[in-house]
N, C-alpha and C positions, 0 to 999 in steps of 0.2 A: 190683295192683288195690286201690283204696281200700276201707276198711271202710265199712259203711253209715252209721256215726256220722260219719265224715269227709265222706261225701257230703252228709249233712244239714248239717254245719257249713259246708261250702263254699257250698251253696245259700242258707243263712241269711245268711252273710256277704255274698254277692252282693246279696240283697234289702235287707239293712240299709244298703247303700251309698246307697240311695235315701232322700231326706230324711224321708219320713213314710209312714205306713201306707197312706194313700190313693194315693200314687204307687206304692207296691209293688203294691197291688191293680190299679191301672190298667195297670202294666207287665205283670203276669201276664195280664190279660185281653187286652191289645193284642197280645201275642206268642203267645197260645194258638192252636193250629191248630184250625180249625172244620171240621166235616164229619161226615157220617154214615158209619157202618161199612159196608163192602161188604155186599151182600145175603147172601153166604155167612157173614159174621160177625155178622149181626144175629139171633143166636139168643138165646133166653131165658137160657141159661147165662152169657152174656157181659154181660147187662144188669144195671146197678146199680139196685136198687130203692130207693125213698125219695128220689129226686131228682125235682124237678118237671119237669125236662127229660129227654128220653131220652138215656141215657148207656150206652155199652158200653166195657168194659175188656177188651182182648184180650191174653191172656198168651202167652208163648213161652218155652220152656226149651231152651237149647243149652249144652252143655259145663258143666252144673251151674249156669249163671247165667241168671237170669230177665230178660225184657224185657217191659214192659207198654206198651200203646198205648191212648190214650183217644180216643173218638169221640163228639162231641155237636155240636149247632149253637148251644148257649147259651154265650156268652163267659165268664161267671164260673164256670160249671160246668166248662168246658174248662180254665180257668186253674187251678182247684184240682186237678182230675183229672190234668192234665199235670204239675203240681208233684209229686204223689204218684207218678206213673209214673216221672218222672226220678229221684226219691229211691230207689225200689225197684229200678229196672232196673240190671242189671250185678251183682246180688248173689245170694248163694246162699240156698237154702231155710232153712238154720239161721239165717243173719243176719237174714233178713226176719222170721221167726217170733219171734226174740228181741228185735227192735227195736220200740220204741213211739215213733213220730214225734211231735215237738213243734214242728215248724217253723212251723206256723200260730200257735201261742202265742208262740214266740220272736220272731216278726216283727210281732206285734200284729194280725195278720190275723184270727185266730179271734174276738176280741171284736167285730170289725166285721161279722161275718157274722150274718145272721138266725138264729134258732133252727133254722129249717128247713134252711138251708145248713150250719149246724154239724152237724146230723144227717146231711146228705148227705155231708159230708166224712168223718164216721165210717163211713158205709156204703161209701165208696170204699176206705178202709183195710181194712175188713172183707172186701170183695170180693177185694182183692189177697191178703190173708193167707189167705182161704178157698181160693183157687186153690193157693197154696203148701202149705197144710196138707193138702188133698186129695191132692196129689202125694206128700207125705211119708207120709201114711197108707197110700197104695197101694204103699209100699215104694220110692219113687223117691228 
């Protein structure tokens, strides 16, 4: 299994193959899966606050590796959320807690986001790390 830094490097490399930041953003938005979370998953605990659009990040832990799924109907929010879900999925609690993602900065996307979307991206990372941290604190 890849280390989280290797996953981030591979995702960054894939995005950097596109000629400019606007094409990278368009690609992420065009390939993002849009849709609302199932009614049973639309709980407060899964909602990411600080996003203009309703966004739910659903965690799952199996065999010490996390999987994250994003649900929203807003294309750019879905693009950023799914990118972070792909980055963190398949990794362990310790890896996720120790890693500070820089993929948005490395691909030039961060500086193209509005301040509100930059804050939303930080909230997505905080939500993912929050799930993982709660599990670690509970002795998991």
